[in-house]
DSSP file (Angstrom, degrees, kcal/mol; ACC not computed):
  #  RESIDUE AA STRUCTURE BP1 BP2  ACC     N-H-->O    O-->H-N    N-H-->O    O-->H-N    TCO  KAPPA ALPHA  PHI   PSI    X-CA   Y-CA   Z-CA
    1    1 A M              0   0    0      0, 0.0     2,-0.2     0, 0.0    72,-0.0   0.000 360.0 360.0 360.0 135.2  185.3  168.4  223.5
    2    2 A E        -     0   0    0      1,-0.1     2,-1.1     5,-0.0    68,-0.0  -0.485 360.0-127.1 -69.3 143.2  188.7  170.0  223.6
    3    3 A F        +     0   0    0     -2,-0.2    26,-0.1     4,-0.1    -1,-0.1  -0.712  58.5 129.9-104.0  84.2  188.9  172.6  226.3
    4    4 A S  S  > S-     0   0    0     -2,-1.1     4,-2.6     1,-0.1     5,-0.3  -0.885  70.3-109.5-122.3 158.3  190.1  175.7  224.5
    5    5 A P  H  > S+     0   0    0      0, 0.0     4,-2.3     0, 0.0    21,-0.3   0.897 118.9  50.6 -56.3 -40.1  188.5  179.2  224.8
    6    6 A S  H  > S+     0   0    0      2,-0.2     4,-1.6     1,-0.2     5,-0.2   0.893 111.6  47.6 -64.9 -40.7  187.2  178.9  221.1
    7    7 A K  H  > S+     0   0    0      2,-0.2     4,-1.6     1,-0.2    -1,-0.2   0.902 113.0  48.3 -69.8 -38.7  185.6  175.5  221.8
    8    8 A L  H  X S+     0   0    0     -4,-2.6     4,-2.5     2,-0.2    -2,-0.2   0.894 110.2  52.3 -62.6 -43.3  184.0  176.7  225.0
    9    9 A N  H  X S+     0   0    0     -4,-2.3     4,-1.7    -5,-0.3    -1,-0.2   0.835 109.3  49.0 -68.3 -30.1  182.6  179.9  223.3
   10   10 A T  H  X S+     0   0    0     -4,-1.6     4,-1.6     2,-0.2    -1,-0.2   0.859 108.5  53.6 -73.3 -32.2  181.1  177.7  220.6
   11   11 A F  H  X>S+     0   0    0     -4,-1.6     4,-3.4     1,-0.2     5,-0.7   0.944 105.9  56.1 -65.8 -45.4  179.5  175.5  223.4
   12   12 A L  H  X5S+     0   0    0     -4,-2.5     4,-2.4     1,-0.2     8,-0.3   0.932 104.4  51.8 -50.3 -51.2  178.1  178.7  224.8
   13   13 A F  H  <5S+     0   0    0     -4,-1.7    -1,-0.2     1,-0.2    -2,-0.2   0.876 120.5  32.2 -57.2 -42.3  176.3  179.5  221.5
   14   14 A F  H  <5S+     0   0    0     -4,-1.6    -1,-0.2    -3,-0.2    -2,-0.2   0.820 133.9  25.6 -85.2 -34.9  174.7  176.2  221.2
   15   15 A K  H  <5S+     0   0    0     -4,-3.4    -3,-0.2     1,-0.2    -2,-0.2   0.731 132.6  26.7-105.6 -27.9  174.1  175.3  224.9
   16   16 A L    >X< +     0   0    0     -4,-2.4     4,-2.0    -5,-0.7     3,-0.6  -0.491  66.5 162.1-132.6  63.9  173.9  178.6  226.8
   17   17 A P  H 3> S+     0   0    0      0, 0.0     4,-2.9     0, 0.0     5,-0.3   0.833  71.6  60.3 -61.5 -33.7  172.7  181.2  224.2
   18   18 A S  H 3> S+     0   0    0      1,-0.2     4,-1.5     2,-0.2     6,-0.2   0.925 108.6  46.1 -63.9 -36.8  171.7  183.8  226.7
   19   19 A A  H <>>S+     0   0    0     -3,-0.6     5,-2.2     2,-0.2     4,-0.6   0.944 114.2  48.4 -60.6 -45.8  175.3  183.9  227.9
   20   20 A F  H ><5S+     0   0    0     -4,-2.0     3,-1.8    -8,-0.3    -2,-0.2   0.965 112.9  45.4 -61.7 -52.7  176.6  184.0  224.4
   21   21 A W  H 3<5S+     0   0    0     -4,-2.9    -1,-0.2     1,-0.3    -2,-0.2   0.714 107.0  60.5 -69.2 -20.0  174.3  186.8  223.3
   22   22 A S  H 3<5S-     0   0    0     -4,-1.5    -1,-0.3    -5,-0.3    -2,-0.2   0.583 122.5-105.2 -75.3  -8.5  175.0  188.8  226.5
   23   23 A G  T <<5 +     0   0    0     -3,-1.8     2,-0.3    -4,-0.6    16,-0.2   0.531  64.1 156.8 101.0   9.0  178.6  188.9  225.5
   24   24 A V      < +     0   0    0     -5,-2.2     2,-0.3    -6,-0.2    -1,-0.3  -0.551  16.6 176.9 -75.3 129.3  180.1  186.4  227.9
   25   25 A R  E     -A   37   0A   0     12,-2.5    12,-2.7    -2,-0.3     2,-0.4  -0.999  30.4-130.4-138.0 134.1  183.4  185.0  226.5
   26   26 A V  E     +A   36   0A   0     -2,-0.3    10,-0.3   -21,-0.3   -17,-0.1  -0.666  25.6 175.1 -78.0 132.7  186.0  182.6  227.8
   27   27 A K  E     +     0   0A   0      8,-3.2     2,-0.3     1,-0.4     9,-0.2   0.680  62.7   1.1-111.0 -26.1  189.5  184.0  227.4
   28   28 A Q  E     -A   35   0A   0      7,-1.6     7,-3.2   -23,-0.1    -1,-0.4  -0.958  55.9-177.1-163.6 146.4  191.7  181.4  229.0
   29   29 A I  E     +A   34   0A   0     -2,-0.3     2,-0.3     5,-0.2     5,-0.2  -0.987  11.5 155.6-146.7 135.9  191.4  178.1  230.8
   30   30 A S        -     0   0    0      3,-2.4    40,-0.1    -2,-0.3    -2,-0.0  -0.849  58.9 -83.8-142.6-178.5  193.9  175.9  232.5
   31   31 A D  S    S+     0   0    0     -2,-0.3    40,-0.1     1,-0.2     3,-0.1   0.869 127.7  32.2 -59.4 -32.1  193.8  173.1  235.2
   32   32 A Q  S    S+     0   0    0      1,-0.2    73,-2.2    73,-0.1     2,-0.3   0.750 122.5  23.6-103.0 -24.3  194.0  175.7  237.9
   33   33 A Q        -     0   0    0     71,-0.2    -3,-2.4    70,-0.1     2,-0.4  -0.982  48.1-160.5-147.3 155.3  192.2  178.8  236.5
   34   34 A C  E     -AB  29 102A   0     68,-2.1    68,-2.2    -2,-0.3     2,-0.4  -0.999   9.5-160.2-134.3 140.4  189.6  180.1  234.1
   35   35 A V  E     +AB  28 101A   0     -7,-3.2    -8,-3.2    -2,-0.4    -7,-1.6  -0.974  12.6 176.1-125.2 129.8  189.2  183.7  232.9
   36   36 A V  E     -AB  26 100A   0     64,-2.4    64,-3.8    -2,-0.4     2,-0.3  -0.980   9.1-160.9-134.8 142.9  185.9  185.0  231.3
   37   37 A T  E     +AB  25  99A   0    -12,-2.7   -12,-2.5    -2,-0.4     2,-0.3  -0.864  10.3 178.6-122.5 158.6  185.1  188.5  230.1
   38   38 A V  E     - B   0  98A   0     60,-1.7    60,-2.8    -2,-0.3     2,-0.4  -0.933  18.9-141.3-154.1 135.9  181.9  190.4  229.4
   39   39 A K  E     - B   0  97A   0     -2,-0.3    58,-0.2   -16,-0.2     2,-0.2  -0.858  21.8-119.0-107.6 133.3  181.5  194.0  228.3
   40   40 A H        +     0   0    0     56,-2.8     2,-0.3    -2,-0.4    56,-0.1  -0.498  52.0 147.3 -67.1 132.1  178.7  196.3  229.6
   41   41 A R    >   -     0   0    0     -2,-0.2     3,-0.7   -19,-0.1     4,-0.4  -0.916  63.0 -81.2-153.4 179.7  176.5  197.3  226.7
   42   42 A W  G >  S+     0   0    0     -2,-0.3     3,-1.0     1,-0.2     7,-0.1   0.867 122.3  55.8 -55.7 -41.8  172.9  198.1  226.0
   43   43 A F  G 3  S+     0   0    0      1,-0.2    -1,-0.2   -22,-0.1    -3,-0.1   0.814 114.9  36.1 -63.2 -33.4  171.8  194.5  225.7
   44   44 A N  G <  S+     0   0    0     -3,-0.7     8,-2.8    -5,-0.2    -1,-0.2   0.170  95.2 114.1-109.9  15.4  173.1  193.4  229.1
   45   45 A Q  B <   -F   51   0B   0     -3,-1.0     6,-0.2    -4,-0.4    -3,-0.0  -0.379  53.0-139.9 -90.4 167.2  172.4  196.6  231.2
   46   46 A N    >   -     0   0    0      4,-2.5     3,-1.1    -2,-0.1     4,-0.2  -0.510  42.6 -90.8-106.7-179.5  170.1  197.3  234.1
   47   47 A P  T 3  S+     0   0    0      0, 0.0    -2,-0.0     0, 0.0     5,-0.0   0.599 121.7  66.9 -72.2  -6.8  168.0  200.5  234.5
   48   48 A F  T 3  S-     0   0    0      2,-0.2     3,-0.1     3,-0.0    45,-0.0   0.164 116.5-106.7 -98.9  15.7  171.0  202.0  236.5
   49   49 A N  S <  S+     0   0    0     -3,-1.1     2,-0.3     1,-0.3    -4,-0.0   0.866  88.9  97.8  57.1  45.5  173.4  202.2  233.4
   50   50 A S  S    S-     0   0    0     -4,-0.2    -4,-2.5    45,-0.1     2,-0.4  -0.859  85.5 -68.6-138.4 179.8  175.5  199.2  234.7
   51   51 A M  B     -F   45   0B   0     43,-2.4    43,-0.3    -2,-0.3    -6,-0.3  -0.539  54.0-108.3 -74.3 128.4  175.7  195.5  234.0
   52   52 A Y    >>  -     0   0    0     -8,-2.8     4,-1.7    -2,-0.4     3,-1.2  -0.269  23.9-124.5 -53.0 135.5  172.8  193.5  235.1
   53   53 A F  H 3> S+     0   0    0      1,-0.3     4,-2.5     2,-0.2     5,-0.2   0.845 108.3  58.7 -58.1 -33.3  173.6  191.2  238.0
   54   54 A A  H 3> S+     0   0    0      2,-0.2     4,-2.3     1,-0.2    -1,-0.3   0.844 102.7  52.1 -62.1 -35.3  172.5  188.1  236.2
   55   55 A V  H <> S+     0   0    0     -3,-1.2     4,-2.3   -11,-0.2    -1,-0.2   0.915 109.5  49.1 -69.5 -43.2  174.9  188.7  233.4
   56   56 A Q  H  X S+     0   0    0     -4,-1.7     4,-2.9     1,-0.2    -2,-0.2   0.921 110.8  52.4 -57.4 -42.0  177.8  189.0  236.0
   57   57 A A  H  X S+     0   0    0     -4,-2.5     4,-3.2     1,-0.2     5,-0.3   0.903 107.6  51.3 -63.2 -43.7  176.5  185.8  237.5
   58   58 A M  H  X S+     0   0    0     -4,-2.3     4,-1.7     2,-0.2    -1,-0.2   0.905 113.0  44.8 -59.7 -41.3  176.6  184.0  234.2
   59   59 A A  H  X S+     0   0    0     -4,-2.3     4,-1.3     2,-0.2    -2,-0.2   0.922 116.0  45.6 -68.6 -43.7  180.1  185.0  233.6
   60   60 A A  H  X S+     0   0    0     -4,-2.9     4,-1.2     1,-0.2     3,-0.3   0.924 111.4  52.3 -66.3 -42.1  181.3  184.2  237.1
   61   61 A E  H  X S+     0   0    0     -4,-3.2     4,-3.1     1,-0.2     3,-0.3   0.876 105.2  56.8 -62.7 -36.6  179.5  180.8  237.1
   62   62 A L  H  X S+     0   0    0     -4,-1.7     4,-2.2    -5,-0.3     5,-0.3   0.851  98.9  59.0 -63.0 -32.2  181.2  180.0  233.8
   63   63 A T  H  X S+     0   0    0     -4,-1.3     4,-0.6    -3,-0.3    -1,-0.2   0.865 115.8  35.1 -64.1 -32.2  184.6  180.5  235.3
   64   64 A T  H  X S+     0   0    0     -4,-1.2     4,-1.7    -3,-0.3     3,-0.2   0.906 117.9  50.6 -83.0 -46.8  183.8  177.8  237.9
   65   65 A G  H  X S+     0   0    0     -4,-3.1     4,-2.3     1,-0.2     5,-0.2   0.822 106.2  53.7 -67.1 -37.3  181.7  175.5  235.7
   66   66 A A  H  X S+     0   0    0     -4,-2.2     4,-2.6    -5,-0.2    -1,-0.2   0.876 109.8  51.3 -66.6 -37.0  184.3  175.3  232.8
   67   67 A L  H  X S+     0   0    0     -4,-0.6     4,-2.2    -5,-0.3    -2,-0.2   0.917 110.1  46.7 -65.3 -42.4  186.9  174.2  235.4
   68   68 A V  H  X S+     0   0    0     -4,-1.7     4,-2.0     2,-0.2    -2,-0.2   0.893 112.8  50.8 -68.2 -39.2  184.6  171.5  236.8
   69   69 A M  H  X S+     0   0    0     -4,-2.3     4,-2.8     2,-0.2     5,-0.2   0.921 110.0  51.3 -58.6 -49.5  183.8  170.3  233.2
   70   70 A L  H  X S+     0   0    0     -4,-2.6     4,-2.3     1,-0.2    -2,-0.2   0.929 111.5  44.6 -58.6 -47.2  187.5  170.3  232.4
   71   71 A H  H  X S+     0   0    0     -4,-2.2     4,-1.1     2,-0.2    -1,-0.2   0.838 112.7  52.4 -69.6 -35.3  188.4  168.1  235.4
   72   72 A I  H  X>S+     0   0    0     -4,-2.0     4,-1.1     2,-0.2     5,-0.6   0.932 110.1  49.3 -61.2 -46.2  185.5  165.7  234.8
   73   73 A R  H ><5S+     0   0    0     -4,-2.8     3,-0.7     1,-0.2    -2,-0.2   0.928 110.1  50.2 -60.3 -45.2  186.6  165.3  231.2
   74   74 A K  H 3<5S+     0   0    0     -4,-2.3    -1,-0.2     1,-0.2    -2,-0.2   0.749 102.0  62.1 -64.0 -23.5  190.2  164.6  232.4
   75   75 A S  H 3<5S-     0   0    0     -4,-1.1    -1,-0.2    -3,-0.5    -2,-0.2   0.811  95.6-141.7 -74.1 -28.6  188.9  162.0  234.9
   76   76 A G  T <<5 +     0   0    0     -4,-1.1     2,-0.3    -3,-0.7    -3,-0.1   0.531  62.9 114.1  82.8   3.0  187.5  159.9  231.9
   77   77 A K  S   <S-     0   0    0     -5,-0.6     2,-0.8     2,-0.0    -1,-0.3  -0.726  77.1-106.5-111.4 158.2  184.4  159.0  234.1
   78   78 A K        +     0   0    0     -2,-0.3    72,-3.0    -3,-0.1     2,-0.4  -0.749  51.1 165.6 -83.1 108.5  180.7  159.8  233.7
   79   79 A I  E     -C  149   0A   0     -2,-0.8    70,-0.2    70,-0.3     2,-0.2  -0.997  28.0-140.7-134.4 131.1  180.1  162.4  236.4
   80   80 A S  E     -C  148   0A   0     68,-2.8    68,-1.7    -2,-0.4     2,-0.3  -0.559  17.4-162.9 -86.4 154.4  177.0  164.8  236.8
   81   81 A M  E     +C  147   0A   0     66,-0.2     2,-0.3    -2,-0.2    66,-0.2  -0.984  13.0 167.5-139.5 146.8  177.5  168.4  237.9
   82   82 A L  E     -C  146   0A   0     64,-1.4    64,-3.1    -2,-0.3     2,-0.5  -0.953  39.0-116.5-161.5 136.7  175.0  170.9  239.3
   83   83 A V  E     +C  145   0A   0     -2,-0.3    62,-0.2    62,-0.2     3,-0.1  -0.674  32.0 179.9 -72.9 121.7  175.1  174.3  241.0
   84   84 A A  E     -     0   0A   0     60,-3.5     2,-0.3    -2,-0.5    61,-0.2   0.647  63.1  -9.5-100.4 -16.5  173.6  173.6  244.4
   85   85 A N  E     -C  144   0A   0     59,-1.2    59,-2.9     2,-0.0    -1,-0.4  -0.971  60.0-171.0-171.9 155.9  173.9  177.1  245.9
   86   86 A N  E     -C  143   0A   0     -2,-0.3     2,-0.3    57,-0.2    57,-0.2  -0.984   1.9-169.3-155.8 154.9  175.5  180.5  245.1
   87   87 A K  E     -C  142   0A   0     55,-2.0    55,-3.0    -2,-0.3     2,-0.3  -0.971   8.9-163.2-142.6 157.4  176.0  183.9  246.8
   88   88 A G  E     -C  141   0A   0     -2,-0.3     2,-0.4    53,-0.2    53,-0.2  -0.987  13.5-161.7-144.9 148.4  177.2  187.2  245.5
   89   89 A N  E     -C  140   0A   0     51,-2.0    51,-1.9    -2,-0.3     2,-0.6  -0.972   9.3-161.3-132.9 119.3  178.5  190.5  246.6
   90   90 A F  E     +C  139   0A   0     -2,-0.4    49,-0.2    49,-0.2     3,-0.1  -0.886  15.4 169.5-107.4 118.0  178.4  193.5  244.4
   91   91 A S        +     0   0    0     47,-1.9     2,-0.3    -2,-0.6    48,-0.2   0.614  63.6  11.4-105.1 -15.8  180.9  196.3  245.5
   92   92 A K  S    S-     0   0    0     46,-1.3    -1,-0.2    44,-0.1     2,-0.1  -0.993  88.6 -81.3-159.2 153.4  180.8  198.7  242.6
   93   93 A K        -     0   0    0     -2,-0.3     2,-1.0     1,-0.1    46,-0.1  -0.381  44.5-129.0 -58.5 133.5  178.8  199.4  239.4
   94   94 A A        +     0   0    0    -43,-0.3   -43,-2.4    -2,-0.1     2,-0.3  -0.773  44.9 151.6 -89.6 104.0  179.9  197.2  236.6
   95   95 A T        +     0   0    0     -2,-1.0    38,-0.4   -45,-0.2   -45,-0.1  -0.871  47.9   9.8-124.4 160.2  180.7  199.3  233.5
   96   96 A G  S    S-     0   0    0     -2,-0.3   -56,-2.8   -56,-0.1     2,-0.5  -0.326 116.0 -14.8  70.7-156.4  183.1  198.7  230.7
   97   97 A R  E     -B   39   0A   0    -58,-0.2     2,-0.5   -60,-0.1    36,-0.3  -0.728  65.4-160.7 -86.7 127.9  184.8  195.2  230.3
   98   98 A I  E     -B   38   0A   0    -60,-2.8   -60,-1.7    -2,-0.5     2,-0.5  -0.939   2.4-153.7-109.4 130.0  184.6  193.1  233.3
   99   99 A T  E     -BD  37 131A   0     32,-2.7    32,-2.4    -2,-0.5     2,-0.4  -0.910   5.3-161.7-105.5 118.5  187.0  190.2  233.8
  100  100 A F  E     -BD  36 130A   0    -64,-3.8   -64,-2.4    -2,-0.5     2,-0.4  -0.838  10.6-174.2 -96.0 133.7  185.9  187.2  236.0
  101  101 A T  E     -BD  35 129A   0     28,-1.8    28,-2.1    -2,-0.4     2,-0.4  -0.997  12.7-171.9-133.6 132.3  188.7  184.9  237.3
  102  102 A C  E     +B   34   0A   0    -68,-2.2   -68,-2.1    -2,-0.4    26,-0.2  -0.991   6.4 176.6-116.5 124.5  188.4  181.6  239.2
  103  103 A K        +     0   0    0     -2,-0.4     3,-0.3    24,-0.4   -70,-0.1  -0.020  52.4 102.2-114.6  30.4  191.6  180.2  240.6
  104  104 A D    >   +     0   0    0     23,-0.3     3,-1.7     1,-0.2     4,-0.4  -0.026  31.6 121.5-107.7  29.7  190.1  177.1  242.4
  105  105 A G  T >>  +     0   0    0    -73,-2.2     3,-1.2     1,-0.3     4,-0.6   0.796  66.6  67.7 -60.2 -27.1  190.8  174.4  240.0
  106  106 A H  H 3> S+     0   0    0     -3,-0.3     4,-0.5   -74,-0.3    -1,-0.3   0.684  89.9  65.5 -65.6 -17.4  192.7  172.6  242.7
  107  107 A L  H <> S+     0   0    0     -3,-1.7     4,-0.8     1,-0.2    -1,-0.2   0.726  93.9  60.2 -74.6 -22.4  189.5  172.0  244.7
  108  108 A I  H <> S+     0   0    0     -3,-1.2     4,-2.4    -4,-0.4     5,-0.2   0.852  88.8  63.0 -82.5 -35.8  187.9  169.7  242.0
  109  109 A E  H  X S+     0   0    0     -4,-0.6     4,-2.4     1,-0.2     5,-0.2   0.915 104.3  48.1 -62.8 -41.7  190.2  166.8  241.7
  110  110 A E  H  X S+     0   0    0     -4,-0.5     4,-2.1     2,-0.2    -1,-0.2   0.889 111.3  50.8 -60.6 -39.4  189.8  165.6  245.3
  111  111 A A  H  X S+     0   0    0     -4,-0.8     4,-2.5     1,-0.2    -1,-0.2   0.918 110.7  49.1 -63.6 -43.4  186.0  165.8  245.0
  112  112 A I  H  X S+     0   0    0     -4,-2.4     4,-1.7     2,-0.2    -2,-0.2   0.909 110.7  49.6 -62.2 -43.7  186.1  163.8  241.8
  113  113 A Q  H  X S+     0   0    0     -4,-2.4     4,-2.2    -5,-0.2    -1,-0.2   0.903 111.1  51.1 -65.1 -38.4  188.3  161.1  243.3
  114  114 A K  H  X S+     0   0    0     -4,-2.1     4,-2.6     1,-0.2     5,-0.4   0.903 111.4  45.5 -63.0 -43.5  185.9  160.9  246.3
  115  115 A T  H  X S+     0   0    0     -4,-2.5     4,-1.3     1,-0.2    34,-0.3   0.807 113.5  50.1 -76.9 -22.3  182.8  160.5  244.3
  116  116 A I  H  < S+     0   0    0     -4,-1.7    -1,-0.2    -5,-0.2    -2,-0.2   0.890 115.5  42.9 -71.6 -43.1  184.4  157.9  242.0
  117  117 A A  H  < S+     0   0    0     -4,-2.2    -2,-0.2    -5,-0.2    -3,-0.2   0.901 129.5  25.4 -69.7 -42.0  185.6  155.9  245.0
  118  118 A T  H  < S-     0   0    0     -4,-2.6    -3,-0.2     2,-0.2    -2,-0.2   0.706  87.9-133.8-102.1 -23.9  182.4  156.2  247.1
  119  119 A G     <  +     0   0    0     -4,-1.3     2,-0.2    -5,-0.4    -4,-0.1   0.424  68.0 123.2  81.6  -5.5  179.7  156.7  244.6
  120  120 A E        -     0   0    0     -6,-0.4    -1,-0.3     1,-0.1    29,-0.3  -0.630  69.2 -99.2 -92.4 149.7  178.4  159.4  246.9
  121  121 A G        -     0   0    0     -2,-0.2     2,-0.3    27,-0.1    27,-0.2  -0.299  34.5-156.0 -63.5 151.1  177.9  163.0  245.9
  122  122 A Q  E     - E   0 147A   0     25,-2.8    25,-2.4     2,-0.0     2,-0.3  -0.928   4.1-160.7-124.0 146.7  180.5  165.6  246.7
  123  123 A T  E     + E   0 146A   0     -2,-0.3     2,-0.3    23,-0.2    23,-0.2  -0.957  13.4 166.8-128.1 155.1  180.1  169.4  247.2
  124  124 A F  E     - E   0 145A   0     21,-1.5    21,-2.9    -2,-0.3     2,-0.4  -0.959  28.7-124.3-159.8 148.5  182.6  172.2  247.1
  125  125 A W  E     - E   0 144A   0     -2,-0.3     2,-0.4    19,-0.3    19,-0.2  -0.812  22.4-171.3 -96.7 136.0  182.6  175.9  246.9
  126  126 A M  E     - E   0 143A   0     17,-2.2    17,-2.8    -2,-0.4     2,-0.4  -0.965  11.5-142.4-125.0 145.2  184.5  177.9  244.2
  127  127 A K  E     - E   0 142A   0     -2,-0.4   -24,-0.4    15,-0.2     2,-0.4  -0.820  10.9-170.7-108.6 141.9  185.0  181.7  244.0
  128  128 A S  E     - E   0 141A   0     13,-3.0    13,-2.9    -2,-0.4     2,-0.5  -0.999   8.9-157.0-130.7 137.1  185.0  184.0  241.0
  129  129 A I  E     -DE 101 140A   0    -28,-2.1   -28,-1.8    -2,-0.4     2,-0.5  -0.950   5.4-149.6-118.6 128.1  186.1  187.6  241.3
  130  130 A G  E     -DE 100 139A   0      9,-3.0     8,-2.9    -2,-0.5     9,-1.3  -0.875  17.2-175.6-101.1 124.6  185.0  190.3  238.7
  131  131 A I  E     -DE  99 137A   0    -32,-2.4   -32,-2.7    -2,-0.5     6,-0.2  -0.961  15.2-137.7-121.7 134.4  187.4  193.2  238.1
  132  132 A D    >   -     0   0    0      4,-2.6     3,-1.4    -2,-0.4   -34,-0.1  -0.140  39.3 -89.6 -78.9 179.2  186.8  196.3  235.9
  133  133 A A  T 3  S+     0   0    0    -38,-0.4   -35,-0.1   -36,-0.3   -37,-0.1   0.758 126.1  57.3 -63.9 -26.6  189.3  197.8  233.5
  134  134 A K  T 3  S-     0   0    0      2,-0.1    -1,-0.3     1,-0.0     3,-0.1   0.548 120.6-106.7 -78.2 -10.5  190.7  200.0  236.2
  135  135 A G  S <  S+     0   0    0     -3,-1.4     2,-0.3     1,-0.3    -2,-0.1   0.514  74.9 138.7  95.1   3.1  191.5  197.0  238.3
  136  136 A D        -     0   0    0      1,-0.1    -4,-2.6    -5,-0.0     2,-0.5  -0.588  57.0-116.5 -84.4 142.9  188.7  197.6  240.8
  137  137 A Q  E     + E   0 131A   0     -2,-0.3    -6,-0.3    -6,-0.2     3,-0.1  -0.679  33.9 173.0 -76.2 126.9  186.7  194.7  242.1
  138  138 A V  E     +     0   0A   0     -8,-2.9   -47,-1.9    -2,-0.5   -46,-1.3   0.700  63.8   2.1-108.5 -27.6  183.0  195.0  241.1
  139  139 A S  E     -CE  90 130A   0     -9,-1.3    -9,-3.0   -49,-0.2    -1,-0.4  -0.994  49.0-157.8-155.3 159.2  181.7  191.6  242.3
  140  140 A E  E     -CE  89 129A   0    -51,-1.9   -51,-2.0    -2,-0.3     2,-0.4  -0.975  19.5-171.8-141.1 121.3  182.7  188.5  244.1
  141  141 A M  E     -CE  88 128A   0    -13,-2.9   -13,-3.0    -2,-0.4     2,-0.4  -0.928   9.2-161.2-121.2 141.8  180.6  185.3  243.5
  142  142 A D  E     -CE  87 127A   0    -55,-3.0   -55,-2.0    -2,-0.4     2,-0.4  -0.959   7.5-166.7-120.2 138.9  180.8  182.0  245.2
  143  143 A F  E     -CE  86 126A   0    -17,-2.8   -17,-2.2    -2,-0.4     2,-0.8  -0.981  12.6-147.8-129.4 120.5  179.2  178.8  243.7
  144  144 A E  E     -CE  85 125A   0    -59,-2.9   -60,-3.5    -2,-0.4   -59,-1.2  -0.811  20.6-159.0 -88.7 115.4  178.6  175.5  245.5
  145  145 A W  E     -CE  83 124A   0    -21,-2.9   -21,-1.5    -2,-0.8     2,-0.5  -0.707   6.6-159.7 -93.3 139.9  179.1  172.6  243.0
  146  146 A S  E     +CE  82 123A   0    -64,-3.1   -64,-1.4    -2,-0.3     2,-0.4  -0.988  15.2 179.5-116.8 125.8  177.5  169.2  243.5
  147  147 A I  E     +CE  81 122A   0    -25,-2.4   -25,-2.8    -2,-0.5     2,-0.3  -0.941   4.5 179.0-128.3 153.7  179.1  166.4  241.6
  148  148 A R  E     -C   80   0A   0    -68,-1.7   -68,-2.8    -2,-0.4   -27,-0.1  -0.966  30.9-115.7-153.6 131.1  178.2  162.7  241.5
  149  149 A A  E      C   79   0A   0    -34,-0.3   -70,-0.3    -2,-0.3   -28,-0.0  -0.444 360.0 360.0 -65.6 139.4  179.5  159.7  239.7
  150  150 A K              0   0    0    -72,-3.0    -1,-0.1    -2,-0.1   -71,-0.1   0.460 360.0 360.0 -84.4 360.0  176.9  158.1  237.4
């Protein structure tokens, strides 16, 4: 699969339909960062008139997971990936369009090289920050990824 926003959004439709129907969309991806947006609307709201935390988690996780997928693809090796742990901090009600950005692409290459060389699993933490249209941070999520050469 080519790693472009449109290809990743098509992937969402077929492989992660709950994220797709909640409005999660990849806007930009490179070796170092991934940007995903999601708009607060009736379908993804909580009873408090803001975005449900799980929708924010889906968007945040996608920023990290897409980067891991990209680097695995570039390695040319068969490597499994799995979220081993996560933590989140919600600092403001998420309303309007929320943009999640992960800039931790640099963390993945070393872990991939280690798992290829040793055959042992590797773990690393990646951070995604959610910002509203005013530029205020609404959430910060960390995901611990586990990768292992097959």
